[in-house]
C-alpha positions in Angstrom: 78.6 133.6 87.1 75.5 133.1 88.4 74.9 132.3 92.1 72.6 129.4 91.0 75.1 128.8 88.7 77.9 128.9 91.6 76.1 126.7 93.0 75.6 123.9 91.1 79.5 124.1 90.4 80.1 123.3 94.5 77.8 120.9 94.8 79.3 119.2 91.5 82.6 119.6 92.9 81.7 118.3 96.7 80.4 114.9 94.9 83.6 114.4 92.5 85.6 115.3 96.3 83.1 112.3 98.5 83.3 109.5 95.8 88.1 109.7 94.9 89.9 109.6 98.1 92.8 111.1 96.7 93.2 114.6 94.4 96.1 116.8 93.3 96.4 120.6 92.7 98.2 121.0 89.7 99.1 124.4 87.1 98.5 123.3 83.8 98.3 127.4 82.4 101.5 126.9 80.4 100.1 123.6 78.7 99.5 125.0 74.6 96.3 122.9 73.3 98.2 120.2 71.8 99.4 119.4 75.6 96.8 119.3 77.4 94.6 117.5 74.7 97.6 114.8 75.3 97.3 115.2 79.0 93.7 114.4 78.9 93.8 111.9 76.7 97.0 109.9 79.4 94.3 111.2 82.5 91.8 109.1 81.1 93.6 106.3 80.3 94.7 105.8 84.0 91.6 106.6 85.2 91.8 110.2 86.4 89.4 112.6 86.5 90.9 115.9 85.1 88.8 118.6 86.6 90.0 122.7 86.1 88.5 124.6 88.5 88.2 128.1 90.5 90.1 128.5 93.9 87.4 129.7 96.0 84.5 127.4 94.3 86.7 124.3 95.2 87.1 125.8 99.0 83.6 126.2 99.1 83.4 122.5 97.9 86.1 121.1 99.9 84.2 122.7 103.5 81.0 121.1 102.0 83.2 117.9 102.0 83.3 117.6 106.0 87.3 117.9 107.6 89.6 120.6 107.6 90.9 121.1 104.5 93.1 124.5 105.0 96.7 123.0 104.6 95.7 123.4 100.6 94.5 126.8 100.9 98.2 128.2 99.9 98.4 126.2 97.0 94.6 127.1 95.9 96.2 130.4 94.1 96.2 131.0 90.0 94.8 128.3 87.7 94.1 125.3 89.2 93.3 122.0 87.8 92.3 118.9 89.9 93.5 115.4 89.4 90.8 113.2 91.3 92.4 109.4 91.5 91.3 106.1 93.3 94.9 105.2 93.5 97.1 106.9 95.2 100.3 107.7 93.2 98.5 107.7 90.0 98.1 111.3 89.7 101.7 111.7 90.7 103.1 109.2 88.4 101.2 110.9 85.0 103.3 114.3 86.3 106.1 112.7 86.6 106.4 111.1 83.0 104.7 114.4 81.4 107.1 116.6 83.1 110.2 114.5 81.9 108.3 114.4 78.4 107.9 118.5 78.8 111.4 119.3 80.2 112.7 118.9 76.9 110.9 121.1 75.7 111.4 123.8 78.9 108.5 124.1 80.1 107.9 121.2 83.3 103.6 121.5 83.4 102.0 120.2 84.6 103.1 121.6 87.8 102.3 120.2 90.9 100.7 122.3 94.2 100.2 120.1 96.2 97.8 117.3 97.1 95.6 115.1 99.1 96.1 111.5 99.4 95.5 108.6 101.7 94.0 111.5 104.2 97.4 113.2 104.3 98.5 116.4 102.6 101.7 117.3 100.7 101.8 120.9 99.8 104.7 121.8 96.8 106.4 120.7 93.6 109.1 119.1 96.0 106.5 116.3 96.9 106.7 114.8 93.8 109.1 112.0 94.0 107.2 110.9 97.4 103.9 110.8 95.9 104.7 108.7 93.0 106.6 106.1 95.4 103.2 105.7 97.4 102.0 102.6 97.4 98.5 101.1 97.6 96.5 99.1 99.9 96.7 96.7 97.1 100.4 96.6 96.8 100.2 97.3 100.7 99.1 93.7 100.7 100.5 92.0 97.5 103.8 93.3 99.5 102.8 91.5 103.1 101.5 88.5 100.6 105.0 88.1 99.6 106.7 88.5 102.9 104.7 85.6 104.5 105.6 83.3 101.0 108.9 84.1 101.7 110.3 81.9 104.3 108.7 79.1 102.8 109.9 79.0 99.2 112.7 79.1 100.8 112.7 75.6 102.8 111.0 74.8 99.5 113.8 75.6 97.2 116.3 74.6 99.9 114.7 71.1 99.7 114.8 70.9 96.0 118.3 71.7 95.7 119.5 69.5 98.6 118.1 66.8 96.5 115.8 65.7 100.0 112.1 64.9 100.2 109.6 65.5 102.8 110.3 62.2 104.0 113.9 62.6 104.2 113.2 66.4 106.7 110.9 64.5 108.9 113.3 61.6 109.5 116.1 63.4 109.9 114.0 65.9 112.5 112.8 62.8 113.9 116.2 62.0 114.8 117.4 65.4 116.2 
């Protein structure tokens, strides 16, 4: 590859890394053409950008982004495919579902090598389950809203089940 081509690829990778806050380094080497095509389709459905990269070019792109991505360097060996996503756990869920199907064929690929998710590093396939369970910002906001609504729902439910009215409740509170 010519030096100009390398710099062009590095610039493209830099822009992609800046665009997506979460990315997963994976190994998809053992997948045949049919399974690779299926993985690409699933990535597209889940709004995940799948890019096969050269490790050195990815390292240089990460240097251009700024910040310290050195914890990921350990995983940048052999073939590397990067899954970029706006949703923190979408690639992890895809990898998990894809490897469940692959276990039937005794090929557990794609395999998680490392991930940069919500400004944290996860190195090694053993982190897949933790990444699957990470909640997105919207999911956390939904949980907080649900928790805040819960006490009000309990009061309303108690009132409805006992047959009391708001007027009766206010009268009882005034008497106390």
